C-alpha positions as semicolon CSV with decimal commas, in nm:
position;residue;x (nm);y (nm);z (nm)
1;M;0,559;0,553;-0,425
2;Q;0,629;0,321;-0,136
3;L;0,347;0,202;0,087
4;T;0,371;-0,002;0,406
5;L;0,074;-0,227;0,479
6;N;-0,035;-0,543;0,652
7;A;0,060;-0,861;0,469
8;G;-0,207;-1,082;0,317
9;R;-0,357;-0,929;0,004
10;D;-0,365;-1,148;-0,306
11;I;-0,213;-1,061;-0,643
12;T;-0,550;-0,984;-0,804
13;L;-0,622;-0,714;-0,547
14;K;-0,270;-0,571;-0,581
15;K;-0,302;-0,548;-0,959
16;A;-0,636;-0,370;-0,926
17;F;-0,481;-0,129;-0,675
18;Y;-0,185;-0,051;-0,905
19;K;-0,424;0,023;-1,191
20;A;-0,659;0,237;-0,980
21;L;-0,372;0,437;-0,829
22;S;-0,216;0,495;-1,170
23;E;-0,545;0,601;-1,327
24;G;-0,640;0,820;-1,031
25;L;-0,312;1,010;-1,023
26;H;-0,320;1,053;-1,397
27;A;-0,675;1,193;-1,389
28;R;-0,628;1,418;-1,085
29;V;-0,278;1,560;-1,123
30;G;-0,177;1,467;-1,476
31;L;0,094;1,224;-1,370
32;R;0,207;1,009;-1,660
33;R;0,118;0,647;-1,587
34;E;0,465;0,531;-1,692
35;D;0,624;0,762;-1,432
36;L;0,459;0,592;-1,135
37;F;0,669;0,328;-0,958
38;I;0,495;0,148;-0,672
39;S;0,661;-0,058;-0,402
40;L;0,447;-0,238;-0,146
41;V;0,622;-0,324;0,181
42;E;0,417;-0,592;0,352
43;V;0,471;-0,654;0,721
44;P;0,304;-0,887;0,971
45;K;0,035;-0,726;1,185
46;E;0,234;-0,778;1,504
47;N;0,497;-0,535;1,374
48;W;0,262;-0,237;1,415
49;S;0,213;-0,011;1,714
50;F;-0,042;0,269;1,705
51;G;0,071;0,448;2,018
52;N;0,103;0,398;2,392
53;G;0,382;0,145;2,344
54;E;0,130;-0,128;2,264
55;A;0,131;-0,384;1,986
56;Q;-0,243;-0,372;1,924
57;Y;-0,247;-0,659;1,671
58;A;0,000;-0,888;1,852
59;Q;-0,150;-1,201;2,000
């Protein structure tokens, strides 16, 4: 699973997210925990546009 998100979360939060995602998918759909590969792609906020050709987070 690859997720794109704003940069800035610390390693403790990322580890908790990996665990929660793994446990949640295992409980809900029976996915084996060892079959889940997670890749976080962190980008600066100014690299996002949510429509209208605007960079809403750019300063």
